[in-house]
PDB file of the backbone (N, CA, C, O) and the ligand in Angstrom, with CONECT records:
HET     ZN  A 101       1
ATOM      1  N   UNK A   1      -3.267  26.759-159.749  1.00  0.00           N
ATOM      2  CA  UNK A   1      -1.953  26.099-159.817  1.00  0.00           C
ATOM      3  C   UNK A   1      -0.868  27.160-159.974  1.00  0.00           C
ATOM      4  O   UNK A   1      -1.046  28.152-160.682  1.00  0.00           O
ATOM      5  N   UNK A   2       0.234  26.937-159.316  1.00  0.00           N
ATOM      6  CA  UNK A   2       1.310  27.920-159.434  1.00  0.00           C
ATOM      7  C   UNK A   2       2.317  27.473-160.478  1.00  0.00           C
ATOM      8  O   UNK A   2       2.471  26.279-160.732  1.00  0.00           O
ATOM      9  N   UNK A   3       2.989  28.418-161.070  1.00  0.00           N
ATOM     10  CA  UNK A   3       3.880  28.119-162.177  1.00  0.00           C
ATOM     11  C   UNK A   3       5.200  27.528-161.704  1.00  0.00           C
ATOM     12  O   UNK A   3       5.616  27.705-160.559  1.00  0.00           O
ATOM     13  N   UNK A   4       5.832  26.827-162.614  1.00  0.00           N
ATOM     14  CA  UNK A   4       7.130  26.237-162.320  1.00  0.00           C
ATOM     15  C   UNK A   4       8.157  27.323-162.009  1.00  0.00           C
ATOM     16  O   UNK A   4       9.036  27.143-161.166  1.00  0.00           O
ATOM     17  N   UNK A   5       8.029  28.454-162.707  1.00  0.00           N
ATOM     18  CA  UNK A   5       8.969  29.553-162.486  1.00  0.00           C
ATOM     19  C   UNK A   5       8.877  30.070-161.055  1.00  0.00           C
ATOM     20  O   UNK A   5       9.882  30.339-160.397  1.00  0.00           O
ATOM     21  N   UNK A   6       7.630  30.200-160.596  1.00  0.00           N
ATOM     22  CA  UNK A   6       7.437  30.682-159.229  1.00  0.00           C
ATOM     23  C   UNK A   6       7.965  29.663-158.227  1.00  0.00           C
ATOM     24  O   UNK A   6       8.609  30.016-157.239  1.00  0.00           O
ATOM     25  N   UNK A   7       7.683  28.409-158.498  1.00  0.00           N
ATOM     26  CA  UNK A   7       8.117  27.337-157.601  1.00  0.00           C
ATOM     27  C   UNK A   7       9.636  27.331-157.449  1.00  0.00           C
ATOM     28  O   UNK A   7      10.170  27.032-156.381  1.00  0.00           O
ATOM     29  N   UNK A   8      10.319  27.670-158.547  1.00  0.00           N
ATOM     30  CA  UNK A   8      11.785  27.666-158.541  1.00  0.00           C
ATOM     31  C   UNK A   8      12.379  28.653-157.538  1.00  0.00           C
ATOM     32  O   UNK A   8      13.452  28.415-156.983  1.00  0.00           O
ATOM     33  N   UNK A   9      11.680  29.754-157.311  1.00  0.00           N
ATOM     34  CA  UNK A   9      12.254  30.799-156.459  1.00  0.00           C
ATOM     35  C   UNK A   9      11.708  30.774-155.036  1.00  0.00           C
ATOM     36  O   UNK A   9      12.179  31.517-154.174  1.00  0.00           O
ATOM     37  N   UNK A  10      10.724  29.926-154.790  1.00  0.00           N
ATOM     38  CA  UNK A  10      10.140  29.895-153.450  1.00  0.00           C
ATOM     39  C   UNK A  10      11.013  29.115-152.480  1.00  0.00           C
ATOM     40  O   UNK A  10      11.408  27.982-152.755  1.00  0.00           O
ATOM     41  N   UNK A  11      11.307  29.727-151.354  1.00  0.00           N
ATOM     42  CA  UNK A  11      12.037  29.026-150.304  1.00  0.00           C
ATOM     43  C   UNK A  11      11.280  29.170-148.994  1.00  0.00           C
ATOM     44  O   UNK A  11      10.500  30.101-148.797  1.00  0.00           O
ATOM     45  N   UNK A  12      11.533  28.227-148.113  1.00  0.00           N
ATOM     46  CA  UNK A  12      10.947  28.273-146.783  1.00  0.00           C
ATOM     47  C   UNK A  12      11.473  29.505-146.035  1.00  0.00           C
ATOM     48  O   UNK A  12      12.686  29.703-145.960  1.00  0.00           O
ATOM     49  N   UNK A  13      10.588  30.326-145.488  1.00  0.00           N
ATOM     50  CA  UNK A  13      11.049  31.520-144.779  1.00  0.00           C
ATOM     51  C   UNK A  13      11.765  31.197-143.467  1.00  0.00           C
ATOM     52  O   UNK A  13      12.487  32.031-142.919  1.00  0.00           O
ATOM     53  N   UNK A  14      11.557  29.993-142.980  1.00  0.00           N
ATOM     54  CA  UNK A  14      12.169  29.623-141.704  1.00  0.00           C
ATOM     55  C   UNK A  14      13.603  29.133-141.878  1.00  0.00           C
ATOM     56  O   UNK A  14      14.486  29.499-141.102  1.00  0.00           O
ATOM     57  N   UNK A  15      13.835  28.304-142.898  1.00  0.00           N
ATOM     58  CA  UNK A  15      15.160  27.688-143.017  1.00  0.00           C
ATOM     59  C   UNK A  15      15.793  27.874-144.390  1.00  0.00           C
ATOM     60  O   UNK A  15      16.902  27.399-144.632  1.00  0.00           O
ATOM     61  N   UNK A  16      15.089  28.571-145.298  1.00  0.00           N
ATOM     62  CA  UNK A  16      15.631  28.913-146.621  1.00  0.00           C
ATOM     63  C   UNK A  16      15.855  27.722-147.543  1.00  0.00           C
ATOM     64  O   UNK A  16      16.613  27.807-148.508  1.00  0.00           O
ATOM     65  N   UNK A  17      15.195  26.622-147.241  1.00  0.00           N
ATOM     66  CA  UNK A  17      15.248  25.466-148.128  1.00  0.00           C
ATOM     67  C   UNK A  17      14.187  25.616-149.210  1.00  0.00           C
ATOM     68  O   UNK A  17      13.093  26.115-148.944  1.00  0.00           O
ATOM     69  N   UNK A  18      14.500  25.190-150.418  1.00  0.00           N
ATOM     70  CA  UNK A  18      13.494  25.248-151.478  1.00  0.00           C
ATOM     71  C   UNK A  18      12.321  24.330-151.141  1.00  0.00           C
ATOM     72  O   UNK A  18      12.504  23.228-150.623  1.00  0.00           O
ATOM     73  N   UNK A  19      11.129  24.800-151.443  1.00  0.00           N
ATOM     74  CA  UNK A  19       9.948  24.002-151.154  1.00  0.00           C
ATOM     75  C   UNK A  19       9.517  23.237-152.404  1.00  0.00           C
ATOM     76  O   UNK A  19       9.816  23.638-153.529  1.00  0.00           O
ATOM     77  N   UNK A  20       8.816  22.140-152.187  1.00  0.00           N
ATOM     78  CA  UNK A  20       8.291  21.356-153.301  1.00  0.00           C
ATOM     79  C   UNK A  20       6.775  21.294-153.201  1.00  0.00           C
ATOM     80  O   UNK A  20       6.203  21.299-152.111  1.00  0.00           O
ATOM     81  N   UNK A  21       6.141  21.237-154.361  1.00  0.00           N
ATOM     82  CA  UNK A  21       4.686  21.206-154.412  1.00  0.00           C
ATOM     83  C   UNK A  21       4.174  19.795-154.162  1.00  0.00           C
ATOM     84  O   UNK A  21       4.603  18.842-154.812  1.00  0.00           O
ATOM     85  N   UNK A  22       3.251  19.672-153.212  1.00  0.00           N
ATOM     86  CA  UNK A  22       2.626  18.388-152.929  1.00  0.00           C
ATOM     87  C   UNK A  22       1.132  18.634-152.799  1.00  0.00           C
ATOM     88  O   UNK A  22       0.662  19.189-151.806  1.00  0.00           O
ATOM     89  N   UNK A  23       0.395  18.214-153.818  1.00  0.00           N
ATOM     90  CA  UNK A  23      -1.038  18.496-153.861  1.00  0.00           C
ATOM     91  C   UNK A  23      -1.268  20.000-153.762  1.00  0.00           C
ATOM     92  O   UNK A  23      -0.874  20.750-154.655  1.00  0.00           O
ATOM     93  N   UNK A  24      -1.901  20.439-152.685  1.00  0.00           N
ATOM     94  CA  UNK A  24      -2.191  21.868-152.532  1.00  0.00           C
ATOM     95  C   UNK A  24      -1.294  22.532-151.500  1.00  0.00           C
ATOM     96  O   UNK A  24      -1.598  23.616-151.002  1.00  0.00           O
ATOM     97  N   UNK A  25      -0.193  21.875-151.186  1.00  0.00           N
ATOM     98  CA  UNK A  25       0.700  22.422-150.174  1.00  0.00           C
ATOM     99  C   UNK A  25       2.118  22.515-150.715  1.00  0.00           C
ATOM    100  O   UNK A  25       2.529  21.736-151.575  1.00  0.00           O
ATOM    101  N   UNK A  26       2.856  23.489-150.189  1.00  0.00           N
ATOM    102  CA  UNK A  26       4.275  23.603-150.497  1.00  0.00           C
ATOM    103  C   UNK A  26       5.038  23.051-149.297  1.00  0.00           C
ATOM    104  O   UNK A  26       4.929  23.564-148.184  1.00  0.00           O
ATOM    105  N   UNK A  27       5.795  22.021-149.541  1.00  0.00           N
ATOM    106  CA  UNK A  27       6.437  21.300-148.452  1.00  0.00           C
ATOM    107  C   UNK A  27       7.922  21.622-148.397  1.00  0.00           C
ATOM    108  O   UNK A  27       8.623  21.553-149.407  1.00  0.00           O
ATOM    109  N   UNK A  28       8.392  21.976-147.208  1.00  0.00           N
ATOM    110  CA  UNK A  28       9.811  22.213-146.991  1.00  0.00           C
ATOM    111  C   UNK A  28      10.456  20.917-146.527  1.00  0.00           C
ATOM    112  O   UNK A  28      10.055  20.337-145.518  1.00  0.00           O
ATOM    113  N   UNK A  29      11.463  20.469-147.276  1.00  0.00           N
ATOM    114  CA  UNK A  29      12.157  19.244-146.889  1.00  0.00           C
ATOM    115  C   UNK A  29      13.159  19.475-145.774  1.00  0.00           C
ATOM    116  O   UNK A  29      13.705  18.525-145.212  1.00  0.00           O
ATOM    117  N   UNK A  30      13.399  20.736-145.456  1.00  0.00           N
ATOM    118  CA  UNK A  30      14.387  21.051-144.435  1.00  0.00           C
ATOM    119  C   UNK A  30      13.833  20.970-143.032  1.00  0.00           C
ATOM    120  O   UNK A  30      14.446  20.370-142.149  1.00  0.00           O
ATOM    121  N   UNK A  31      12.665  21.575-142.820  1.00  0.00           N
ATOM    122  CA  UNK A  31      12.122  21.639-141.457  1.00  0.00           C
ATOM    123  C   UNK A  31      10.745  21.003-141.340  1.00  0.00           C
ATOM    124  O   UNK A  31      10.219  20.874-140.235  1.00  0.00           O
ATOM    125  N   UNK A  32      10.149  20.601-142.465  1.00  0.00           N
ATOM    126  CA  UNK A  32       8.871  19.917-142.403  1.00  0.00           C
ATOM    127  C   UNK A  32       7.659  20.839-142.366  1.00  0.00           C
ATOM    128  O   UNK A  32       6.523  20.368-142.309  1.00  0.00           O
ATOM    129  N   UNK A  33       7.891  22.150-142.400  1.00  0.00           N
ATOM    130  CA  UNK A  33       6.742  23.048-142.461  1.00  0.00           C
ATOM    131  C   UNK A  33       6.065  22.904-143.823  1.00  0.00           C
ATOM    132  O   UNK A  33       6.715  22.645-144.836  1.00  0.00           O
ATOM    133  N   UNK A  34       4.753  23.076-143.819  1.00  0.00           N
ATOM    134  CA  UNK A  34       4.011  23.010-145.076  1.00  0.00           C
ATOM    135  C   UNK A  34       3.182  24.278-145.222  1.00  0.00           C
ATOM    136  O   UNK A  34       2.471  24.692-144.306  1.00  0.00           O
ATOM    137  N   UNK A  35       3.293  24.875-146.388  1.00  0.00           N
ATOM    138  CA  UNK A  35       2.653  26.166-146.620  1.00  0.00           C
ATOM    139  C   UNK A  35       1.454  26.018-147.551  1.00  0.00           C
ATOM    140  O   UNK A  35       1.544  25.373-148.595  1.00  0.00           O
ATOM    141  N   UNK A  36       0.342  26.617-147.168  1.00  0.00           N
ATOM    142  CA  UNK A  36      -0.865  26.506-147.988  1.00  0.00           C
ATOM    143  C   UNK A  36      -0.802  27.416-149.218  1.00  0.00           C
ATOM    144  O   UNK A  36      -0.028  28.372-149.267  1.00  0.00           O
ATOM    145  N   UNK A  37      -1.622  27.099-150.190  1.00  0.00           N
ATOM    146  CA  UNK A  37      -1.783  27.954-151.366  1.00  0.00           C
ATOM    147  C   UNK A  37      -3.227  28.427-151.361  1.00  0.00           C
ATOM    148  O   UNK A  37      -4.151  27.616-151.425  1.00  0.00           O
ATOM    149  N   UNK A  38      -3.421  29.736-151.286  1.00  0.00           N
ATOM    150  CA  UNK A  38      -4.772  30.274-151.242  1.00  0.00           C
ATOM    151  C   UNK A  38      -5.028  31.117-152.482  1.00  0.00           C
ATOM    152  O   UNK A  38      -4.302  32.070-152.765  1.00  0.00           O
ATOM    153  N   UNK A  39      -6.070  30.750-153.215  1.00  0.00           N
ATOM    154  CA  UNK A  39      -6.412  31.468-154.446  1.00  0.00           C
ATOM    155  C   UNK A  39      -5.219  31.548-155.392  1.00  0.00           C
ATOM    156  O   UNK A  39      -5.022  32.555-156.072  1.00  0.00           O
ATOM    157  N   UNK A  40      -4.430  30.485-155.427  1.00  0.00           N
ATOM    158  CA  UNK A  40      -3.291  30.434-156.332  1.00  0.00           C
ATOM    159  C   UNK A  40      -2.056  31.150-155.843  1.00  0.00           C
ATOM    160  O   UNK A  40      -1.054  31.229-156.554  1.00  0.00           O
ATOM    161  N   UNK A  41      -2.120  31.676-154.624  1.00  0.00           N
ATOM    162  CA  UNK A  41      -0.990  32.430-154.087  1.00  0.00           C
ATOM    163  C   UNK A  41      -0.385  31.690-152.899  1.00  0.00           C
ATOM    164  O   UNK A  41      -1.074  31.427-151.913  1.00  0.00           O
ATOM    165  N   UNK A  42       0.895  31.356-152.990  1.00  0.00           N
ATOM    166  CA  UNK A  42       1.539  30.665-151.873  1.00  0.00           C
ATOM    167  C   UNK A  42       1.598  31.557-150.633  1.00  0.00           C
ATOM    168  O   UNK A  42       1.988  32.722-150.714  1.00  0.00           O
ATOM    169  N   UNK A  43       1.214  31.006-149.503  1.00  0.00           N
ATOM    170  CA  UNK A  43       1.258  31.750-148.249  1.00  0.00           C
ATOM    171  C   UNK A  43       2.526  31.331-147.505  1.00  0.00           C
ATOM    172  O   UNK A  43       2.534  30.375-146.729  1.00  0.00           O
ATOM    173  N   UNK A  44       3.602  32.087-147.773  1.00  0.00           N
ATOM    174  CA  UNK A  44       4.898  31.715-147.208  1.00  0.00           C
ATOM    175  C   UNK A  44       5.137  32.443-145.891  1.00  0.00           C
ATOM    176  O   UNK A  44       5.995  33.321-145.789  1.00  0.00           O
ATOM    177  N   UNK A  45       4.366  32.061-144.900  1.00  0.00           N
ATOM    178  CA  UNK A  45       4.497  32.646-143.573  1.00  0.00           C
ATOM    179  C   UNK A  45       4.860  31.541-142.586  1.00  0.00           C
ATOM    180  O   UNK A  45       4.275  30.458-142.604  1.00  0.00           O
ATOM    181  N   UNK A  46       5.829  31.831-141.727  1.00  0.00           N
ATOM    182  CA  UNK A  46       6.284  30.810-140.787  1.00  0.00           C
ATOM    183  C   UNK A  46       5.135  30.312-139.909  1.00  0.00           C
ATOM    184  O   UNK A  46       5.019  29.115-139.645  1.00  0.00           O
ATOM    185  N   UNK A  47       4.299  31.229-139.465  1.00  0.00           N
ATOM    186  CA  UNK A  47       3.220  30.786-138.572  1.00  0.00           C
ATOM    187  C   UNK A  47       2.201  29.899-139.292  1.00  0.00           C
ATOM    188  O   UNK A  47       1.597  29.019-138.679  1.00  0.00           O
ATOM    189  N   UNK A  48       2.011  30.131-140.590  1.00  0.00           N
ATOM    190  CA  UNK A  48       1.136  29.247-141.362  1.00  0.00           C
ATOM    191  C   UNK A  48       1.796  27.872-141.530  1.00  0.00           C
ATOM    192  O   UNK A  48       1.140  26.836-141.416  1.00  0.00           O
ATOM    193  N   UNK A  49       3.096  27.885-141.802  1.00  0.00           N
ATOM    194  CA  UNK A  49       3.838  26.641-141.965  1.00  0.00           C
ATOM    195  C   UNK A  49       3.843  25.811-140.701  1.00  0.00           C
ATOM    196  O   UNK A  49       3.807  24.582-140.751  1.00  0.00           O
ATOM    197  N   UNK A  50       3.888  26.491-139.562  1.00  0.00           N
ATOM    198  CA  UNK A  50       3.884  25.791-138.278  1.00  0.00           C
ATOM    199  C   UNK A  50       2.613  24.974-138.074  1.00  0.00           C
ATOM    200  O   UNK A  50       2.652  23.870-137.529  1.00  0.00           O
ATOM    201  N   UNK A  51       1.497  25.523-138.515  1.00  0.00           N
ATOM    202  CA  UNK A  51       0.209  24.852-138.305  1.00  0.00           C
ATOM    203  C   UNK A  51       0.145  23.511-139.020  1.00  0.00           C
ATOM    204  O   UNK A  51      -0.501  22.571-138.555  1.00  0.00           O
ATOM    205  N   UNK A  52       0.827  23.438-140.164  1.00  0.00           N
ATOM    206  CA  UNK A  52       0.744  22.251-141.010  1.00  0.00           C
ATOM    207  C   UNK A  52       2.044  21.452-140.980  1.00  0.00           C
ATOM    208  O   UNK A  52       2.278  20.593-141.831  1.00  0.00           O
ATOM    209  N   UNK A  53       2.869  21.739-140.009  1.00  0.00           N
ATOM    210  CA  UNK A  53       4.190  21.116-139.974  1.00  0.00           C
ATOM    211  C   UNK A  53       4.104  19.604-139.754  1.00  0.00           C
ATOM    212  O   UNK A  53       3.295  19.117-138.965  1.00  0.00           O
ATOM    213  N   UNK A  54       4.949  18.890-140.464  1.00  0.00           N
ATOM    214  CA  UNK A  54       5.059  17.453-140.238  1.00  0.00           C
ATOM    215  C   UNK A  54       6.451  17.167-139.693  1.00  0.00           C
ATOM    216  O   UNK A  54       7.421  17.814-140.089  1.00  0.00           O
ATOM    217  N   UNK A  55       6.552  16.211-138.798  1.00  0.00           N
ATOM    218  CA  UNK A  55       7.871  15.909-138.246  1.00  0.00           C
ATOM    219  C   UNK A  55       8.799  15.321-139.309  1.00  0.00           C
ATOM    220  O   UNK A  55       8.397  14.478-140.111  1.00  0.00           O
ATOM    221  N   UNK A  56      10.024  15.777-139.294  1.00  0.00           N
ATOM    222  CA  UNK A  56      11.036  15.237-140.209  1.00  0.00           C
ATOM    223  C   UNK A  56      11.916  14.277-139.423  1.00  0.00           C
ATOM    224  O   UNK A  56      12.456  14.610-138.368  1.00  0.00           O
ATOM    225  N   UNK A  57      12.039  13.099-139.962  1.00  0.00           N
ATOM    226  CA  UNK A  57      12.915  12.121-139.317  1.00  0.00           C
ATOM    227  C   UNK A  57      14.291  12.214-139.947  1.00  0.00           C
ATOM    228  O   UNK A  57      14.434  11.974-141.145  1.00  0.00           O
ATOM    229  N   UNK A  58      15.289  12.551-139.179  1.00  0.00           N
ATOM    230  CA  UNK A  58      16.637  12.647-139.739  1.00  0.00           C
ATOM    231  C   UNK A  58      17.107  11.286-140.230  1.00  0.00           C
ATOM    232  O   UNK A  58      16.830  10.255-139.617  1.00  0.00           O
ATOM    233  N   UNK A  59      17.822  11.303-141.345  1.00  0.00           N
ATOM    234  CA  UNK A  59      18.332  10.043-141.888  1.00  0.00           C
ATOM    235  C   UNK A  59      19.430   9.488-140.981  1.00  0.00           C
ATOM    236  O   UNK A  59      19.989   8.429-141.266  1.00  0.00           O
TER     237      UNK A  59
HETATM  238 ZN    ZN A 101      11.883  24.969-143.724  1.00  0.00          ZN2+
END
């Protein structure tokens, strides 16, 4: 599990939006990319986020 302090400073490398923790993924509310956490370390790479990206429906 990653700490709240770390979560506070993590942003999506693609769009610079803060990410939120959802289960074992860090989810960007800006572009829908989702970043995996491996061995407790967030993998904040755009290409990793692309693999797990979910479509964002604009309001
Ligand atoms: Zn993003």
